[in-house]
N, C-alpha and C positions, 0 to 999 in steps of 0.2 A: 661596188658596194660602199667602199670607203669614201668615194667622191659623193655618193648620194647622202651618206651620214654627215659629211662636212657641209653640204649645201642645205641640209634640213636639220641641223643640230638643234634648233629651237623646238621643232616638233618632237624630236627624239627625247629631249630633256623633259618636255611636258608629258610625254607618254610614260617615261620612267617615274616622274613625280606622281602621276596618277596611279601607277602600279604600287608605289610605296604607300600612298594614301589608302588604297583599298586593302593592302596587306596590314597596315596599321589598324584599320577598323576591324578586320577579321581577328587579329591578335587581341585587340581590346575586348571584342565580343567573347572570344574563347576564355580570356582571363576572368571576365565577369561571370560566365557560366561556371567556371572552376571555383570561383569564390562562393557562388550560391550553393554549389554542391558541398563545399567544405563547411559552410554555415549550417546547412541541413544536417550534415554528419555530426557536427558539434551539438546541435539541438537534440538530436536523437541520443547521443551519448549522455548528455546531461539528463534527459528524461529517464533513460535506463538506470543511471546511477541513483537518481532519486527513488526510483522504484525498488532498487536493490537495498537501499538504506532505510526504507520506511519500516515502521513497526508492523508486526504481525501478531495480532491478539488471537489466541486459540482458547475458547472456553470448552471444558469437558466435564462430563459427569462420569465418575469412575467408581467401579465396584472395589471396595476395600473390605471384604466380607468380615463380619456380618453387616458392616455399615457401607453407605454410599457417600461420596463426597463430590463437591464441585471444585474445579480447579481452573484458574485463569493463568495462562502463560504468555509472555511476550517473547516470541521466537524471532522477532525482527532484530535489526542492528541498531535501532535508535529508540529512544524513550517514547512511549505512547502516552498521550495526554487526554484528559477529559473522557475517560472510558465510561460509557453508559450502556446498560442492558435493558432491553425491552422484551420480556418473556410472557407468554401466555400458556398455561396459567402461571401465576407467580411462583417462583422457586423459593421455598421456605425451609427452615430447619424444623423437622418434625420430631418431637420428643415423646417419651412415655410409651405405654403399651405393655404387653406381656413380656416378662423377663427383663424389664427395665426398671431402673430406679431413678426417679419416682415413676409410679405406674400411671399417674394422671397424664392424659394426652394433652399436648400443647404444641402450638406452632409459633415460631419466631422468625422475623425477617433475617435474611443474610445481609449483613451490613454493606459489603462491597457490591452486592447485586442491587439492593434497594437504593443506595446513595451514589453509586458509581465509584470510580477510582480516579483520583486527581492525576497521578502519574504512575507508570509502571516501566522501570528501566529494562533494557534488554536482558533476557535470560531470567528475569524475575518470575516468581510463582506466588500466587495467592490461592489459598484453599480453605475450605470449610467443610466440616462433616454435615451431611444433610440429615441422615437418620438411617433406620433399617429399611430393608426392602418392603416389608409388610406395611410399615407406617407410610412410606412414600406412595405405595399403591393405594392406601386409603385416601391420601390427600389428592392424588392424581390417578384415578383408575385407568386411564388410557396409557399412562406412562409416556406421554408425548408432550414435549415442550417445544413451542415454536417461538421464534423471536429473532432479534438482530442485535448486533453489537456495533456501536459507533464509537469512534475515537479519532483523534487527529495527531499529526506529527508536529514537530517543532516549527514547521513553516505554516501551520494552520490548515494543511490539506486533510480532508476527511477521507 
């Protein structure tokens, strides 16, 4: 065996070199695959962190007997910008009626519903009294409001 290796040392060296070349390509391929997986993990973590940090605007209509009020809360961890409300029918302050002063019935727009909100920091609350249940039922007999809230975060994502 030793004599055969001595007489064919060129062939043996070429064979060993070929094995090293193949092993190097396999290692390079595995390293590339590992780097691709690491990049994918980093992208996923970045996306999850952005989702965790985004604003979360919650509009609510609350009973605060004998009145009802509308409240907008940012329960997210970053400031919400350019908050806009699209409601059908329009939510308005309803004034007057029996046992009210003045008794004349009137409706007024709710400023932050009509004009939107420029920015709402995390944990902040905006609210407005709407009116009594009877007056709200007069203005919207179905007591159903449909709509959507749009806003963006500091990176411009809606």
